[in-house]
C-alpha positions in Angstrom: 0.0 0.0 0.0 1.4 3.4 -0.9 2.4 5.6 1.9 -0.2 8.3 2.8 0.4 11.7 1.2 0.9 14.6 2.1 2.8 15.6 5.3 3.4 19.3 5.8 6.1 20.4 8.3 6.6 24.1 9.0 9.6 25.2 11.1 11.9 28.1 11.5 15.5 27.2 11.1 18.0 29.1 13.2 20.2 31.1 10.9 23.9 32.0 11.3 23.1 35.7 11.8 21.3 38.7 10.5 22.2 40.4 7.2 23.1 44.0 7.5 22.4 46.6 4.8 20.7 45.7 1.5 19.2 42.2 1.4 20.4 39.9 -1.4 18.0 37.8 -3.4 18.1 35.1 -0.7 18.4 36.0 2.9 20.8 34.1 5.2 17.9 32.2 6.6 16.6 31.2 3.1 20.1 30.1 1.9 20.5 28.0 5.0 17.1 26.3 4.5 18.0 25.5 0.9 21.4 24.1 1.8 19.8 21.9 4.5 17.1 20.7 2.1 19.6 19.8 -0.6 21.7 17.8 1.9 18.7 16.0 3.4 16.3 15.5 0.5 17.8 12.1 -0.5 16.5 10.7 2.8 12.9 11.3 1.4 12.9 11.3 -2.4 9.2 12.2 -2.5 9.8 15.3 -0.3 9.7 18.8 -1.9 10.6 22.2 -0.5 7.2 23.9 -1.1 7.9 27.4 0.3 10.7 29.3 2.0 10.0 32.7 3.6 12.6 35.4 4.1 12.7 34.8 7.9 13.6 31.1 7.4 10.1 29.7 7.8 9.6 26.8 5.4 7.2 24.1 4.3 8.1 20.6 3.1 5.6 18.2 1.6 5.8 14.5 0.6 5.0 11.1 1.9 4.5 11.2 5.6 7.5 9.1 6.7 9.8 10.6 4.1 8.8 14.2 4.9 9.4 13.5 8.6 12.9 12.1 8.0 13.8 15.1 5.9 12.4 17.5 8.5 14.4 15.9 11.3 17.6 15.9 9.1 17.2 19.6 8.3 16.9 20.4 12.0 20.0 18.5 12.8 21.8 20.0 9.8 20.9 23.5 11.1 22.4 22.7 14.5 25.6 21.6 13.0 25.8 24.7 10.8 25.5 27.3 13.5 28.1 30.1 13.8 29.3 32.0 16.8 26.6 34.7 16.2 23.1 33.3 16.0 19.5 34.5 16.8 17.6 33.0 19.8 16.5 29.4 19.3 13.1 29.3 17.6 10.1 27.2 18.4 10.1 24.2 16.1 7.7 21.3 15.6 9.9 18.7 17.5 9.2 16.7 20.7 9.4 18.5 24.0 13.0 19.8 24.6 15.1 18.2 27.2 17.1 20.4 29.6 20.7 20.9 28.7 23.4 21.3 31.4 26.2 23.9 31.6 29.2 22.8 29.6 32.8 23.9 30.0 35.8 22.7 28.1 37.5 21.6 31.3 34.8 18.9 31.8 35.5 17.2 28.5 39.0 15.6 28.7 38.6 11.8 29.2 36.9 8.9 27.5 33.2 8.9 26.5 31.4 5.9 25.1 28.0 5.3 23.6 26.4 5.0 20.1 27.0 6.5 16.7 24.0 6.5 14.3 24.2 7.1 10.6 20.8 7.9 9.2 20.0 6.8 5.6 21.0 9.2 2.9 19.0 7.7 0.0 16.2 5.3 -0.7 17.3 1.7 -0.1 19.8 2.6 2.6 19.2 1.7 6.3 20.3 3.4 9.4 23.6 2.2 10.8 24.2 2.1 14.6 27.4 1.0 16.2 29.3 1.4 19.5 31.4 4.5 19.6 34.3 5.9 21.7 35.2 9.6 21.8 38.4 10.7 23.6 39.1 14.3 24.4 42.7 15.4 25.3 44.5 18.7 25.8 47.5 19.1 23.5 49.6 22.2 23.8 46.7 24.0 25.5 44.2 23.1 22.8 41.3 20.6 23.0 41.6 17.7 20.6 39.2 14.8 20.0 39.3 11.3 18.4 36.3 9.2 17.4 36.2 5.5 16.7 33.2 3.3 16.1 32.9 -0.5 16.3 31.2 -3.1 14.1 29.3 -2.3 10.9 30.7 0.6 8.9 33.6 1.7 11.0 34.3 5.4 11.5 37.6 6.9 12.5 37.9 10.6 12.9 39.8 13.3 14.7 40.1 17.0 15.0 39.9 20.1 17.3 37.1 21.2 19.7 36.0 24.3 21.4 33.1 25.2 23.8 31.2 28.4 23.0 28.1 29.5 25.0 27.7 25.9 26.5 27.8 24.4 23.0 30.5 21.9 21.9 31.8 22.5 18.4 34.1 19.9 16.8 35.8 20.2 13.4 38.1 17.6 11.8 38.3 14.8 9.3 36.7 11.3 8.9 39.3 8.8 7.6 38.5 6.1 5.1 35.1 7.4 4.1 32.2 8.9 6.1 31.1 5.7 7.7 29.5 3.7 4.9 31.1 1.4 2.4 34.2 3.2 1.0 37.4 2.2 -0.8 40.3 1.4 1.6 42.3 4.3 0.1 39.5 6.8 0.3 40.6 10.4 1.1 39.7 12.0 4.4 36.3 13.8 4.5 35.8 17.0 6.4 33.2 16.9 9.2 31.7 19.4 11.6 29.8 18.6 14.8 27.7 20.6 17.3 26.5 19.3 20.6 25.3 19.9 24.2 25.4 18.2 27.5 22.0 16.6 28.3 22.1 15.2 31.8 25.3 13.1 31.8 25.3 12.5 28.1 26.9 14.4 25.2 24.3 14.7 22.4 26.2 15.6 19.2 25.2 15.9 15.6 27.5 16.3 12.7 27.5 16.5 8.9 30.4 15.4 6.6 31.4 17.2 3.5 29.7 14.4 1.5 26.4 15.0 3.4 26.5 12.0 5.7 24.8 12.9 9.0 26.4 11.6 12.2 24.4 11.4 15.5 26.5 10.7 18.6 25.2 10.0 22.2 28.0 9.3 24.6 28.6 9.2 28.4 31.9 9.7 30.2 33.4 6.4 31.4 37.0 7.4 32.3 38.5 10.7 33.5 
């Protein structure tokens, strides 16, 4: 039986900042929405970006399950794309928000373990979930991180990290592909993550340069 049409989702995506002076054809908010949709649309091929207003409010339509996947991916993409200057977090059509905890860089060094999930990027793909270990260290006064995942499509990544306004921001490279089947000699792929401390868990979302979303949920296990 065909999936029921049509699911409409309307949200406001947090943009990187406000544009000063004369506005271009696309506002910062509209450009961010289009970038997020282009990255996430393969997760729901039937989904279309129906309307994008100048303030970032948009509507996506498509088969219900596919539209929902695209909507959730776009919200995660937006979180990973935030810059240092950003407007107040908007109200979005997501489940009730959980309370985040204050986060300081000094709380991060050590070993954190949990799960890495890779949502499907296109029809026919399935979500991949595997055990993951994240280690934070201080090298020459700078915070560094490494990520390794277990069985399935292994992920190995590393880079630098900072904490700004209680938000963890990690940049670096994924080695040997972005986590799905890739040639053994594949070149490193750039990745950016953004996350917060929720209770005793770090909840982190990232997007690679080839548009693979990474979703990390880890707890500290060693100092």
